[in-house]
N, C-alpha and C positions, 0 to 999 in steps of 0.2 A: 229950320235948323240943321246943319250939316251933320254927319256922322259924329266927327270928333266932339263937336257941342253937347251931342245927344249922350255919348259916353261919358264924357266929363260930368255931366248933371247927374248922372244915374249913380256913377262912382261916389261923388261927392255926398250924395243922399245917403247911399248904403254906407258910407264910412262914418256919418254922422250918427246915423241908426246903430250901428253896431255896439255891443259891449264885450265883444270877444277882443280880450287884450292881445293874444298870440296872433290873430288876424291881423290886428292894427301894426303889431311888431314887424309881421312879415311883410306887410305893404311898406312901411317905412323901410325896410332891408331892401325891397327891389329898388326904391327910389334912390336909395343910399349908392347901390351897386351901379347905377346909372350915371354917376357923375364922372367927371373927365378926371378925376384923381389917379395919379399914376402909383401902381402898386410895386413895392420892392419886392422881388422875390427871395426867397432863401438859397444858399447853394445846393441844397437837396432837391429843390423845387426846380432849379435851373437844370440841373444833372438828370432829372426826371422826363423834363422837357426834350433834352437834347436826345436821349435814349429812346423816347417814342418817335422823334423825327428821323431817327437812324433806323429804327424798325420798318417805318414807312416805306424810308428810301430802299430798303432791302425788302420789300414786299411782304413783311412780317407783320400781316394784318388781317383782318376779316371785314368785309361789308357789314353794317347794321343790321340788314335784312338776313343775312347767313346767320348772323348771331341769333336773332330772334328765332328763325328756323329751327336752329341746333337746339336752343333752350326749349321751344314748344315740344319737340320729338322727345328730348330728355324727361320732360314732365309727363309726358302722357305715357312713358313707359315704366312709371313708376306706381 
């Protein structure tokens, strides 16, 4: 049995056994979000994306690791 089949069987078993409705909804949401469905964005969302792209072009961003490092320092100083 390959890794993919093992994972599928494991997930199926665990899904069948759970009574946690929130977990089941989360799993359903994950599958729904993986569809090829096109999502229409609002004008506000499109503007926010454009703003973000412009900020990146202008160098107005920080690397993920830099933000994490700054937050750790901030939390340690409290």
